N, CA, C and O atoms as a Maestro MAE file, in Angstrom:
{
 s_m_m2io_version
 :::
 2.0.0
}

f_m_ct {
 s_m_title
 :::
 protein
 m_atom[316] {
  # First column is atom index #
  i_m_mmod_type
  r_m_x_coord
  r_m_y_coord
  r_m_z_coord
  i_m_residue_number
  s_m_chain_name
  s_m_pdb_residue_name
  s_m_pdb_atom_name
  i_m_atomic_number
  :::
  1 25 101.354 50.207 189.938 1 A "MET " " N  " 7
  2 3 100.758 49.666 189.022 1 A "MET " " CA " 6
  3 2 102.008 49.175 187.945 1 A "MET " " C  " 6
  4 15 102.770 50.061 187.558 1 A "MET " " O  " 8
  5 25 102.145 48.276 187.636 2 A "THR " " N  " 7
  6 3 103.382 47.951 186.411 2 A "THR " " CA " 6
  7 2 102.639 47.364 185.304 2 A "THR " " C  " 6
  8 15 101.842 46.427 185.358 2 A "THR " " O  " 8
  9 25 103.002 48.027 184.316 3 A "GLY " " N  " 7
  10 3 102.519 47.237 183.034 3 A "GLY " " CA " 6
  11 2 101.314 47.962 182.438 3 A "GLY " " C  " 6
  12 15 101.112 47.859 181.228 3 A "GLY " " O  " 8
  13 25 100.340 48.833 183.361 4 A "GLN " " N  " 7
  14 3 99.362 49.482 182.669 4 A "GLN " " CA " 6
  15 2 99.142 50.819 183.405 4 A "GLN " " C  " 6
  16 15 99.257 51.008 184.616 4 A "GLN " " O  " 8
  17 25 98.805 51.716 182.448 5 A "LYS " " N  " 7
  18 3 98.719 53.105 182.998 5 A "LYS " " CA " 6
  19 2 97.147 53.120 184.035 5 A "LYS " " C  " 6
  20 15 96.164 52.426 183.776 5 A "LYS " " O  " 8
  21 25 97.236 53.898 184.979 6 A "ARG " " N  " 7
  22 3 95.943 53.964 185.931 6 A "ARG " " CA " 6
  23 2 95.681 55.358 185.652 6 A "ARG " " C  " 6
  24 15 96.371 56.323 185.323 6 A "ARG " " O  " 8
  25 25 94.290 55.122 185.922 7 A "ASN " " N  " 7
  26 3 93.804 56.851 185.647 7 A "ASN " " CA " 6
  27 2 94.027 57.330 187.015 7 A "ASN " " C  " 6
  28 15 93.534 56.757 187.987 7 A "ASN " " O  " 8
  29 25 94.852 58.500 187.111 8 A "VAL " " N  " 7
  30 3 95.175 59.145 188.136 8 A "VAL " " CA " 6
  31 2 94.011 59.824 188.789 8 A "VAL " " C  " 6
  32 15 93.832 59.740 190.004 8 A "VAL " " O  " 8
  33 25 93.102 60.597 187.877 9 A "GLU " " N  " 7
  34 3 92.285 61.400 188.415 9 A "GLU " " CA " 6
  35 2 91.336 60.830 189.293 9 A "GLU " " C  " 6
  36 15 90.928 61.345 190.334 9 A "GLU " " O  " 8
  37 25 90.899 59.378 188.658 10 A "GLU " " N  " 7
  38 3 89.817 58.486 189.331 10 A "GLU " " CA " 6
  39 2 90.583 57.918 190.797 10 A "GLU " " C  " 6
  40 15 90.029 57.651 191.863 10 A "GLU " " O  " 8
  41 25 92.020 57.836 190.456 11 A "TYR " " N  " 7
  42 3 92.551 57.390 191.924 11 A "TYR " " CA " 6
  43 2 92.329 58.548 193.083 11 A "TYR " " C  " 6
  44 15 91.864 58.348 194.205 11 A "TYR " " O  " 8
  45 25 92.814 59.914 192.490 12 A "VAL " " N  " 7
  46 3 92.928 61.088 193.413 12 A "VAL " " CA " 6
  47 2 91.641 61.366 194.084 12 A "VAL " " C  " 6
  48 15 91.504 61.703 195.260 12 A "VAL " " O  " 8
  49 25 90.600 61.165 193.097 13 A "ARG " " N  " 7
  50 3 88.969 61.261 193.851 13 A "ARG " " CA " 6
  51 2 88.509 60.438 194.886 13 A "ARG " " C  " 6
  52 15 87.871 60.758 195.888 13 A "ARG " " O  " 8
  53 25 89.012 59.057 194.434 14 A "ALA " " N  " 7
  54 3 88.505 58.328 195.230 14 A "ALA " " CA " 6
  55 2 89.417 58.153 196.449 14 A "ALA " " C  " 6
  56 15 89.025 57.392 197.334 14 A "ALA " " O  " 8
  57 25 90.663 58.815 196.595 15 A "LEU " " N  " 7
  58 3 91.508 58.619 197.706 15 A "LEU " " CA " 6
  59 2 90.868 59.923 198.583 15 A "LEU " " C  " 6
  60 15 90.647 59.805 199.788 15 A "LEU " " O  " 8
  61 25 90.590 61.203 197.833 16 A "ALA " " N  " 7
  62 3 90.185 62.302 198.592 16 A "ALA " " CA " 6
  63 2 88.292 61.830 199.249 16 A "ALA " " C  " 6
  64 15 87.819 62.244 200.307 16 A "ALA " " O  " 8
  65 25 87.810 61.210 198.578 17 A "SER " " N  " 7
  66 3 86.300 61.058 198.834 17 A "SER " " CA " 6
  67 2 86.510 59.879 200.216 17 A "SER " " C  " 6
  68 15 85.756 59.991 201.182 17 A "SER " " O  " 8
  69 25 87.437 58.931 200.196 18 A "ALA " " N  " 7
  70 3 87.931 58.094 201.415 18 A "ALA " " CA " 6
  71 2 88.123 59.004 202.307 18 A "ALA " " C  " 6
  72 15 87.277 58.903 203.196 18 A "ALA " " O  " 8
  73 25 89.037 60.062 202.516 19 A "GLY " " N  " 7
  74 3 89.678 60.871 203.164 19 A "GLY " " CA " 6
  75 2 88.746 62.046 203.984 19 A "GLY " " C  " 6
  76 15 88.989 62.726 204.980 19 A "GLY " " O  " 8
  77 25 87.580 61.956 203.095 20 A "GLY " " N  " 7
  78 3 86.924 63.306 203.444 20 A "GLY " " CA " 6
  79 2 87.271 64.762 203.146 20 A "GLY " " C  " 6
  80 15 86.799 65.750 203.708 20 A "GLY " " O  " 8
  81 25 88.357 64.723 201.972 21 A "VAL " " N  " 7
  82 3 88.784 65.668 201.520 21 A "VAL " " CA " 6
  83 2 88.085 66.360 200.274 21 A "VAL " " C  " 6
  84 15 87.603 65.706 199.349 21 A "VAL " " O  " 8
  85 25 88.077 67.599 200.333 22 A "THR " " N  " 7
  86 3 87.439 68.674 198.975 22 A "THR " " CA " 6
  87 2 88.610 69.407 198.669 22 A "THR " " C  " 6
  88 15 89.654 69.542 199.307 22 A "THR " " O  " 8
  89 25 88.098 70.038 197.132 23 A "PRO " " N  " 7
  90 3 89.032 70.638 196.481 23 A "PRO " " CA " 6
  91 2 88.782 72.160 196.705 23 A "PRO " " C  " 6
  92 15 89.268 72.988 195.936 23 A "PRO " " O  " 8
  93 25 87.991 72.522 197.805 24 A "GLU " " N  " 7
  94 3 88.029 74.035 198.287 24 A "GLU " " CA " 6
  95 2 89.444 74.222 198.765 24 A "GLU " " C  " 6
  96 15 90.183 73.303 199.120 24 A "GLU " " O  " 8
  97 25 89.761 75.548 198.738 25 A "GLU " " N  " 7
  98 3 91.105 76.223 199.042 25 A "GLU " " CA " 6
  99 2 90.988 76.597 200.441 25 A "GLU " " C  " 6
  100 15 90.143 77.491 200.377 25 A "GLU " " O  " 8
  101 25 91.287 76.482 201.592 26 A "ASP " " N  " 7
  102 3 91.653 76.979 202.736 26 A "ASP " " CA " 6
  103 2 92.063 78.347 203.071 26 A "ASP " " C  " 6
  104 15 92.198 79.118 202.121 26 A "ASP " " O  " 8
  105 25 92.276 78.765 204.211 27 A "ALA " " N  " 7
  106 3 92.942 80.089 203.987 27 A "ALA " " CA " 6
  107 2 94.222 80.312 203.881 27 A "ALA " " C  " 6
  108 15 94.742 81.422 203.766 27 A "ALA " " O  " 8
  109 25 94.886 79.049 203.923 28 A "TYR " " N  " 7
  110 3 96.423 78.916 203.796 28 A "TYR " " CA " 6
  111 2 96.563 78.689 202.150 28 A "TYR " " C  " 6
  112 15 97.550 79.107 201.545 28 A "TYR " " O  " 8
  113 25 95.506 78.005 201.510 29 A "GLY " " N  " 7
  114 3 95.574 77.936 199.828 29 A "GLY " " CA " 6
  115 2 95.322 79.250 199.304 29 A "GLY " " C  " 6
  116 15 95.982 79.713 198.374 29 A "GLY " " O  " 8
  117 25 94.317 79.906 199.914 30 A "ARG " " N  " 7
  118 3 94.115 81.293 199.405 30 A "ARG " " CA " 6
  119 2 95.120 82.371 199.404 30 A "ARG " " C  " 6
  120 15 95.197 83.243 198.538 30 A "ARG " " O  " 8
  121 25 95.883 82.255 200.430 31 A "MET " " N  " 7
  122 3 97.177 83.017 200.478 31 A "MET " " CA " 6
  123 2 98.311 82.617 199.692 31 A "MET " " C  " 6
  124 15 99.080 83.466 199.243 31 A "MET " " O  " 8
  125 25 98.439 81.654 199.536 32 A "ALA " " N  " 7
  126 3 99.447 81.169 198.643 32 A "ALA " " CA " 6
  127 2 99.039 81.523 197.107 32 A "ALA " " C  " 6
  128 15 99.840 81.773 196.205 32 A "ALA " " O  " 8
  129 25 97.859 81.497 197.021 33 A "HIS " " N  " 7
  130 3 97.344 81.955 195.700 33 A "HIS " " CA " 6
  131 2 97.684 83.186 195.377 33 A "HIS " " C  " 6
  132 15 98.312 83.469 194.356 33 A "HIS " " O  " 8
  133 25 97.233 84.120 196.351 34 A "VAL " " N  " 7
  134 3 97.609 85.785 196.331 34 A "VAL " " CA " 6
  135 2 99.009 85.694 195.940 34 A "VAL " " C  " 6
  136 15 99.412 86.089 194.846 34 A "VAL " " O  " 8
  137 25 99.843 85.108 196.949 35 A "LEU " " N  " 7
  138 3 101.106 85.406 196.846 35 A "LEU " " CA " 6
  139 2 102.064 85.268 195.476 35 A "LEU " " C  " 6
  140 15 103.054 85.883 195.079 35 A "LEU " " O  " 8
  141 25 101.356 84.273 195.010 36 A "THR " " N  " 7
  142 3 101.846 83.714 193.587 36 A "THR " " CA " 6
  143 2 101.612 84.533 192.504 36 A "THR " " C  " 6
  144 15 102.384 84.800 191.584 36 A "THR " " O  " 8
  145 25 100.247 84.988 192.729 37 A "LYS " " N  " 7
  146 3 99.811 86.084 191.985 37 A "LYS " " CA " 6
  147 2 100.686 87.501 192.091 37 A "LYS " " C  " 6
  148 15 100.943 88.087 191.039 37 A "LYS " " O  " 8
  149 25 101.023 87.908 193.033 38 A "LEU " " N  " 7
  150 3 101.738 89.200 193.469 38 A "LEU " " CA " 6
  151 2 103.308 88.920 193.072 38 A "LEU " " C  " 6
  152 15 104.034 89.825 192.661 38 A "LEU " " O  " 8
  153 25 103.750 87.558 193.243 39 A "SER " " N  " 7
  154 3 105.225 87.593 192.462 39 A "SER " " CA " 6
  155 2 105.328 87.493 190.771 39 A "SER " " C  " 6
  156 15 106.364 87.553 190.110 39 A "SER " " O  " 8
  157 25 103.986 87.326 190.287 40 A "GLY " " N  " 7
  158 3 104.011 87.558 189.010 40 A "GLY " " CA " 6
  159 2 103.886 86.278 188.107 40 A "GLY " " C  " 6
  160 15 104.129 86.111 186.912 40 A "GLY " " O  " 8
  161 25 103.432 85.445 189.067 41 A "ASP " " N  " 7
  162 3 103.479 84.011 188.539 41 A "ASP " " CA " 6
  163 2 101.835 83.676 188.692 41 A "ASP " " C  " 6
  164 15 101.289 83.789 189.790 41 A "ASP " " O  " 8
  165 25 101.040 83.223 187.398 42 A "ASP " " N  " 7
  166 3 99.725 83.322 187.715 42 A "ASP " " CA " 6
  167 2 99.258 81.420 187.224 42 A "ASP " " C  " 6
  168 15 98.909 80.899 186.164 42 A "ASP " " O  " 8
  169 25 99.509 80.865 188.703 43 A "VAL " " N  " 7
  170 3 99.286 79.447 188.956 43 A "VAL " " CA " 6
  171 2 97.872 79.245 189.105 43 A "VAL " " C  " 6
  172 15 97.306 79.787 190.054 43 A "VAL " " O  " 8
  173 25 97.257 78.570 188.333 44 A "GLU " " N  " 7
  174 3 96.027 78.085 188.490 44 A "GLU " " CA " 6
  175 2 95.820 76.615 188.699 44 A "GLU " " C  " 6
  176 15 95.572 75.929 187.707 44 A "GLU " " O  " 8
  177 25 95.895 76.046 189.903 45 A "LEU " " N  " 7
  178 3 95.731 74.597 189.937 45 A "LEU " " CA " 6
  179 2 93.970 74.171 189.400 45 A "LEU " " C  " 6
  180 15 92.950 74.847 189.527 45 A "LEU " " O  " 8
  181 25 94.111 73.160 188.947 46 A "ASP " " N  " 7
  182 3 92.661 72.408 188.736 46 A "ASP " " CA " 6
  183 2 92.200 71.804 189.859 46 A "ASP " " C  " 6
  184 15 92.896 71.741 190.873 46 A "ASP " " O  " 8
  185 25 91.074 71.339 189.795 47 A "GLU " " N  " 7
  186 3 90.428 70.475 190.732 47 A "GLU " " CA " 6
  187 2 91.040 69.115 191.227 47 A "GLU " " C  " 6
  188 15 90.842 68.687 192.364 47 A "GLU " " O  " 8
  189 25 91.831 68.446 190.243 48 A "VAL " " N  " 7
  190 3 92.324 67.358 190.876 48 A "VAL " " CA " 6
  191 2 93.843 67.691 191.611 48 A "VAL " " C  " 6
  192 15 94.414 66.899 192.361 48 A "VAL " " O  " 8
  193 25 94.375 69.073 191.214 49 A "GLU " " N  " 7
  194 3 95.675 69.092 191.698 49 A "GLU " " CA " 6
  195 2 95.127 69.799 193.130 49 A "GLU " " C  " 6
  196 15 95.877 69.578 194.080 49 A "GLU " " O  " 8
  197 25 94.117 70.491 193.386 50 A "ARG " " N  " 7
  198 3 93.689 70.969 194.551 50 A "ARG " " CA " 6
  199 2 93.295 69.910 195.604 50 A "ARG " " C  " 6
  200 15 93.451 70.066 196.815 50 A "ARG " " O  " 8
  201 25 92.761 68.803 195.008 51 A "LEU " " N  " 7
  202 3 92.565 67.457 195.872 51 A "LEU " " CA " 6
  203 2 93.949 67.064 196.277 51 A "LEU " " C  " 6
  204 15 94.129 66.792 197.464 51 A "LEU " " O  " 8
  205 25 94.949 67.001 195.439 52 A "LEU " " N  " 7
  206 3 96.440 66.372 195.950 52 A "LEU " " CA " 6
  207 2 96.752 67.326 197.032 52 A "LEU " " C  " 6
  208 15 97.258 66.926 198.080 52 A "LEU " " O  " 8
  209 25 96.519 68.373 196.860 53 A "VAL " " N  " 7
  210 3 97.371 69.473 198.002 53 A "VAL " " CA " 6
  211 2 96.647 69.178 199.383 53 A "VAL " " C  " 6
  212 15 97.277 69.104 200.439 53 A "VAL " " O  " 8
  213 25 94.999 68.984 199.271 54 A "GLY " " N  " 7
  214 3 94.566 68.723 200.116 54 A "GLY " " CA " 6
  215 2 94.392 67.232 200.612 54 A "GLY " " C  " 6
  216 15 93.622 66.882 201.506 54 A "GLY " " O  " 8
  217 25 95.190 66.454 199.922 55 A "LEU " " N  " 7
  218 3 95.513 65.313 200.449 55 A "LEU " " CA " 6
  219 2 96.773 65.075 201.433 55 A "LEU " " C  " 6
  220 15 96.944 64.347 202.410 55 A "LEU " " O  " 8
  221 25 97.654 66.098 200.679 56 A "LYS " " N  " 7
  222 3 98.721 65.828 201.408 56 A "LYS " " CA " 6
  223 2 98.586 66.858 202.572 56 A "LYS " " C  " 6
  224 15 99.296 66.498 203.511 56 A "LYS " " O  " 8
  225 25 97.902 68.039 202.835 57 A "ARG " " N  " 7
  226 3 97.841 68.740 204.005 57 A "ARG " " CA " 6
  227 2 96.878 67.718 205.046 57 A "ARG " " C  " 6
  228 15 97.238 67.523 206.207 57 A "ARG " " O  " 8
  229 25 96.145 67.356 204.718 58 A "ASN " " N  " 7
  230 3 95.201 65.890 205.735 58 A "ASN " " CA " 6
  231 2 96.257 65.234 206.157 58 A "ASN " " C  " 6
  232 15 96.204 65.052 207.374 58 A "ASN " " O  " 8
  233 25 97.410 64.705 205.536 59 A "GLY " " N  " 7
  234 3 98.095 63.422 205.555 59 A "GLY " " CA " 6
  235 2 97.902 62.225 205.295 59 A "GLY " " C  " 6
  236 15 98.480 61.218 205.705 59 A "GLY " " O  " 8
  237 25 96.846 62.397 204.412 60 A "VAL " " N  " 7
  238 3 96.112 61.147 203.467 60 A "VAL " " CA " 6
  239 2 97.792 60.379 202.733 60 A "VAL " " C  " 6
  240 15 98.314 59.265 202.677 60 A "VAL " " O  " 8
  241 25 98.089 61.699 202.315 61 A "ILE " " N  " 7
  242 3 99.551 61.212 201.400 61 A "ILE " " CA " 6
  243 2 100.492 62.013 201.767 61 A "ILE " " C  " 6
  244 15 100.364 63.183 202.128 61 A "ILE " " O  " 8
  245 25 101.745 61.201 201.651 62 A "ALA " " N  " 7
  246 3 102.987 62.070 202.004 62 A "ALA " " CA " 6
  247 2 103.257 62.926 200.518 62 A "ALA " " C  " 6
  248 15 102.791 62.671 199.407 62 A "ALA " " O  " 8
  249 25 104.161 64.002 200.921 63 A "LYS " " N  " 7
  250 3 104.366 64.651 199.749 63 A "LYS " " CA " 6
  251 2 105.014 64.115 198.923 63 A "LYS " " C  " 6
  252 15 104.684 64.678 197.879 63 A "LYS " " O  " 8
  253 25 105.975 63.134 198.622 64 A "THR " " N  " 7
  254 3 106.319 62.378 197.857 64 A "THR " " CA " 6
  255 2 105.466 61.916 196.989 64 A "THR " " C  " 6
  256 15 105.673 61.982 195.777 64 A "THR " " O  " 8
  257 25 104.503 61.443 197.466 65 A "GLU " " N  " 7
  258 3 103.348 60.787 196.830 65 A "GLU " " CA " 6
  259 2 102.802 61.776 196.038 65 A "GLU " " C  " 6
  260 15 102.623 61.717 194.822 65 A "GLU " " O  " 8
  261 25 102.512 62.806 196.883 66 A "MET " " N  " 7
  262 3 101.562 64.106 195.797 66 A "MET " " CA " 6
  263 2 102.436 64.606 194.784 66 A "MET " " C  " 6
  264 15 101.856 65.131 193.833 66 A "MET " " O  " 8
  265 25 103.660 64.576 194.745 67 A "LEU " " N  " 7
  266 3 104.540 64.725 193.460 67 A "LEU " " CA " 6
  267 2 104.122 63.818 192.381 67 A "LEU " " C  " 6
  268 15 103.504 63.956 191.325 67 A "LEU " " O  " 8
  269 25 104.724 62.751 193.070 68 A "MET " " N  " 7
  270 3 104.472 61.786 191.759 68 A "MET " " CA " 6
  271 2 103.112 61.624 191.340 68 A "MET " " C  " 6
  272 15 102.898 61.225 190.195 68 A "MET " " O  " 8
  273 25 102.385 61.823 191.936 69 A "LEU " " N  " 7
  274 3 100.868 61.658 191.512 69 A "LEU " " CA " 6
  275 2 100.638 62.915 190.450 69 A "LEU " " C  " 6
  276 15 100.181 62.688 189.329 69 A "LEU " " O  " 8
  277 25 100.963 64.168 190.852 70 A "GLN " " N  " 7
  278 3 100.867 65.436 190.195 70 A "GLN " " CA " 6
  279 2 101.683 65.230 188.838 70 A "GLN " " C  " 6
  280 15 101.295 65.686 187.763 70 A "GLN " " O  " 8
  281 25 102.780 64.541 188.994 71 A "LEU " " N  " 7
  282 3 103.714 64.362 187.695 71 A "LEU " " CA " 6
  283 2 102.705 63.294 186.917 71 A "LEU " " C  " 6
  284 15 102.396 63.493 185.742 71 A "LEU " " O  " 8
  285 25 102.287 62.317 187.548 72 A "GLU " " N  " 7
  286 3 101.617 61.458 186.641 72 A "GLU " " CA " 6
  287 2 100.520 61.800 186.117 72 A "GLU " " C  " 6
  288 15 100.116 61.128 185.168 72 A "GLU " " O  " 8
  289 25 99.885 62.721 186.496 73 A "TYR " " N  " 7
  290 3 98.303 63.078 186.314 73 A "TYR " " CA " 6
  291 2 98.908 64.266 185.168 73 A "TYR " " C  " 6
  292 15 98.279 64.425 184.122 73 A "TYR " " O  " 8
  293 25 100.086 65.031 185.422 74 A "LEU " " N  " 7
  294 3 100.024 66.243 184.329 74 A "LEU " " CA " 6
  295 2 100.698 65.580 183.045 74 A "LEU " " C  " 6
  296 15 100.761 66.118 181.940 74 A "LEU " " O  " 8
  297 25 101.190 64.326 183.375 75 A "SER " " N  " 7
  298 3 101.815 63.704 181.765 75 A "SER " " CA " 6
  299 2 100.559 62.887 181.242 75 A "SER " " C  " 6
  300 15 100.572 62.286 180.168 75 A "SER " " O  " 8
  301 25 99.892 62.909 181.771 76 A "GLY " " N  " 7
  302 3 98.764 62.143 181.404 76 A "GLY " " CA " 6
  303 2 97.762 63.079 180.383 76 A "GLY " " C  " 6
  304 15 97.082 62.641 179.455 76 A "GLY " " O  " 8
  305 25 97.874 64.488 180.830 77 A "LYS " " N  " 7
  306 3 97.098 65.528 180.211 77 A "LYS " " CA " 6
  307 2 97.675 65.849 179.314 77 A "LYS " " C  " 6
  308 15 96.989 66.268 178.382 77 A "LYS " " O  " 8
  309 25 99.149 65.824 179.130 78 A "CYS " " N  " 7
  310 3 100.028 66.708 178.298 78 A "CYS " " CA " 6
  311 2 100.356 65.704 177.063 78 A "CYS " " C  " 6
  312 15 100.792 66.117 175.988 78 A "CYS " " O  " 8
  313 25 100.049 64.102 177.388 79 A "GLY " " N  " 7
  314 3 100.528 63.578 176.236 79 A "GLY " " CA " 6
  315 2 99.974 62.098 176.363 79 A "GLY " " C  " 6
  316 15 100.204 61.275 175.477 79 A "GLY " " O  " 8
  :::
 }
 m_bond[315] {
  # First column is bond index #
  i_m_from
  i_m_to
  i_m_order
  :::
  1 1 2 1
  2 2 3 1
  3 3 4 2
  4 3 5 1
  5 5 6 1
  6 6 7 1
  7 7 8 2
  8 7 9 1
  9 9 10 1
  10 10 11 1
  11 11 12 2
  12 11 13 1
  13 13 14 1
  14 14 15 1
  15 15 16 2
  16 15 17 1
  17 17 18 1
  18 18 19 1
  19 19 20 2
  20 19 21 1
  21 21 22 1
  22 22 23 1
  23 23 24 2
  24 23 25 1
  25 25 26 1
  26 26 27 1
  27 27 28 2
  28 27 29 1
  29 29 30 1
  30 30 31 1
  31 31 32 2
  32 31 33 1
  33 33 34 1
  34 34 35 1
  35 35 36 2
  36 35 37 1
  37 37 38 1
  38 38 39 1
  39 39 40 2
  40 39 41 1
  41 41 42 1
  42 42 43 1
  43 43 44 2
  44 43 45 1
  45 45 46 1
  46 46 47 1
  47 47 48 2
  48 47 49 1
  49 49 50 1
  50 50 51 1
  51 51 52 2
  52 51 53 1
  53 53 54 1
  54 54 55 1
  55 55 56 2
  56 55 57 1
  57 57 58 1
  58 58 59 1
  59 59 60 2
  60 59 61 1
  61 61 62 1
  62 62 63 1
  63 63 64 2
  64 63 65 1
  65 65 66 1
  66 66 67 1
  67 67 68 2
  68 67 69 1
  69 69 70 1
  70 70 71 1
  71 71 72 2
  72 71 73 1
  73 73 74 1
  74 74 75 1
  75 75 76 2
  76 75 77 1
  77 77 78 1
  78 78 79 1
  79 79 80 2
  80 79 81 1
  81 81 82 1
  82 82 83 1
  83 83 84 2
  84 83 85 1
  85 85 86 1
  86 86 87 1
  87 87 88 2
  88 87 89 1
  89 89 90 1
  90 90 91 1
  91 91 92 2
  92 91 93 1
  93 93 94 1
  94 94 95 1
  95 95 96 2
  96 95 97 1
  97 97 98 1
  98 98 99 1
  99 99 100 2
  100 99 101 1
  101 101 102 1
  102 102 103 1
  103 103 104 2
  104 103 105 1
  105 105 106 1
  106 106 107 1
  107 107 108 2
  108 107 109 1
  109 109 110 1
  110 110 111 1
  111 111 112 2
  112 111 113 1
  113 113 114 1
  114 114 115 1
  115 115 116 2
  116 115 117 1
  117 117 118 1
  118 118 119 1
  119 119 120 2
  120 119 121 1
  121 121 122 1
  122 122 123 1
  123 123 124 2
  124 123 125 1
  125 125 126 1
  126 126 127 1
  127 127 128 2
  128 127 129 1
  129 129 130 1
  130 130 131 1
  131 131 132 2
  132 131 133 1
  133 133 134 1
  134 134 135 1
  135 135 136 2
  136 135 137 1
  137 137 138 1
  138 138 139 1
  139 139 140 2
  140 139 141 1
  141 141 142 1
  142 142 143 1
  143 143 144 2
  144 143 145 1
  145 145 146 1
  146 146 147 1
  147 147 148 2
  148 147 149 1
  149 149 150 1
  150 150 151 1
  151 151 152 2
  152 151 153 1
  153 153 154 1
  154 154 155 1
  155 155 156 2
  156 155 157 1
  157 157 158 1
  158 158 159 1
  159 159 160 2
  160 159 161 1
  161 161 162 1
  162 162 163 1
  163 163 164 2
  164 163 165 1
  165 165 166 1
  166 166 167 1
  167 167 168 2
  168 167 169 1
  169 169 170 1
  170 170 171 1
  171 171 172 2
  172 171 173 1
  173 173 174 1
  174 174 175 1
  175 175 176 2
  176 175 177 1
  177 177 178 1
  178 178 179 1
  179 179 180 2
  180 179 181 1
  181 181 182 1
  182 182 183 1
  183 183 184 2
  184 183 185 1
  185 185 186 1
  186 186 187 1
  187 187 188 2
  188 187 189 1
  189 189 190 1
  190 190 191 1
  191 191 192 2
  192 191 193 1
  193 193 194 1
  194 194 195 1
  195 195 196 2
  196 195 197 1
  197 197 198 1
  198 198 199 1
  199 199 200 2
  200 199 201 1
  201 201 202 1
  202 202 203 1
  203 203 204 2
  204 203 205 1
  205 205 206 1
  206 206 207 1
  207 207 208 2
  208 207 209 1
  209 209 210 1
  210 210 211 1
  211 211 212 2
  212 211 213 1
  213 213 214 1
  214 214 215 1
  215 215 216 2
  216 215 217 1
  217 217 218 1
  218 218 219 1
  219 219 220 2
  220 219 221 1
  221 221 222 1
  222 222 223 1
  223 223 224 2
  224 223 225 1
  225 225 226 1
  226 226 227 1
  227 227 228 2
  228 227 229 1
  229 229 230 1
  230 230 231 1
  231 231 232 2
  232 231 233 1
  233 233 234 1
  234 234 235 1
  235 235 236 2
  236 235 237 1
  237 237 238 1
  238 238 239 1
  239 239 240 2
  240 239 241 1
  241 241 242 1
  242 242 243 1
  243 243 244 2
  244 243 245 1
  245 245 246 1
  246 246 247 1
  247 247 248 2
  248 247 249 1
  249 249 250 1
  250 250 251 1
  251 251 252 2
  252 251 253 1
  253 253 254 1
  254 254 255 1
  255 255 256 2
  256 255 257 1
  257 257 258 1
  258 258 259 1
  259 259 260 2
  260 259 261 1
  261 261 262 1
  262 262 263 1
  263 263 264 2
  264 263 265 1
  265 265 266 1
  266 266 267 1
  267 267 268 2
  268 267 269 1
  269 269 270 1
  270 270 271 1
  271 271 272 2
  272 271 273 1
  273 273 274 1
  274 274 275 1
  275 275 276 2
  276 275 277 1
  277 277 278 1
  278 278 279 1
  279 279 280 2
  280 279 281 1
  281 281 282 1
  282 282 283 1
  283 283 284 2
  284 283 285 1
  285 285 286 1
  286 286 287 1
  287 287 288 2
  288 287 289 1
  289 289 290 1
  290 290 291 1
  291 291 292 2
  292 291 293 1
  293 293 294 1
  294 294 295 1
  295 295 296 2
  296 295 297 1
  297 297 298 1
  298 298 299 1
  299 299 300 2
  300 299 301 1
  301 301 302 1
  302 302 303 1
  303 303 304 2
  304 303 305 1
  305 305 306 1
  306 306 307 1
  307 307 308 2
  308 307 309 1
  309 309 310 1
  310 310 311 1
  311 311 312 2
  312 311 313 1
  313 313 314 1
  314 314 315 1
  315 315 316 2
  :::
 }
}
């Protein structure tokens, strides 16, 4: 989208809905969460970020697209 800012949250939710992806963590997500906590980091992904991870895991989007969408999403939240 050039010249206008898209609503990343709506876009991600629409992609997830179309791809049958939910924000629920699977076993790998739960394990990653525990390992992150054990390493001293306390990272909490919100629902949109969990949907992005699910979209990537299910092959709906590529890793680079996931990272770009997360950057765009976080940029919109912070500024």
